[in-house]
N, C-alpha and C positions, 0 to 999 in steps of 0.2 A: 772534499775527500782527501787530497794531499798524497804525498809520495809514501809508498810502503817501503820498509827497510828490509832488504834481503841480505846484505853483506854486513858482517860485524865490524869491518874496518873501512874507514874513508881513506882513499889513496890520493895523495897530493903529489903531482908530477911537476917539478919545478925546473925551469931551464937554467942550467949552470953556465952554459957557454954556447955561442952560435959560431960555427965555422963557416965562412963564406957568407952568402946572402940569404936571408930568410925574411919574406914579406910579412910573416905572422908574428914571430916571437922575438923577444930580446931577453937577455939574462934577467932572471927574477920573475918572469911571467910563469903562469902555472895553469894546469888543467886539473880539476878535481873530479874524482870518480868514486861513486858509491854504487857498486854493481847492483843492478844493471843500468844505473843512471849516470849520466855525465851532468855534474852539478854546474849548470851554466852561470848561476848568480854568484858562485864562488870562484869561477874560472876567469882568468884574464883574457884568454883567447882559446880557440880550438882550431887545431891544424889537422886536417884529415890525413895528411901524410904521416905525421907523428902518431896519430891515433891508430892508424892501420898497422904501424910497426909494433905498437905496444899491445895490440888487441889480444894476443895469445897469453900475455902476462897478467892482464887486468883482473880476471876472475880469481886466479890463484892468489894473487897479492892481496886482493880485497878480502880474502878468507884466511889470511894469516901466513901464507907461504912466504919464504924469503928467497932472494936470488941465490 
């Protein structure tokens, strides 16, 4: 069956800098989202803390909105 495509854009969230200690990410790591999917095979790692902070932005960004 495979994944259905809902969003016209794939969102790539890349870590530019880590301030302090992070057990998950280092600069250059990324999470890839194609709403409503988190594309695990293209993501370096997934951090629930980062994901929860970005949650309200993911759907609009994956549909072409900008910051």
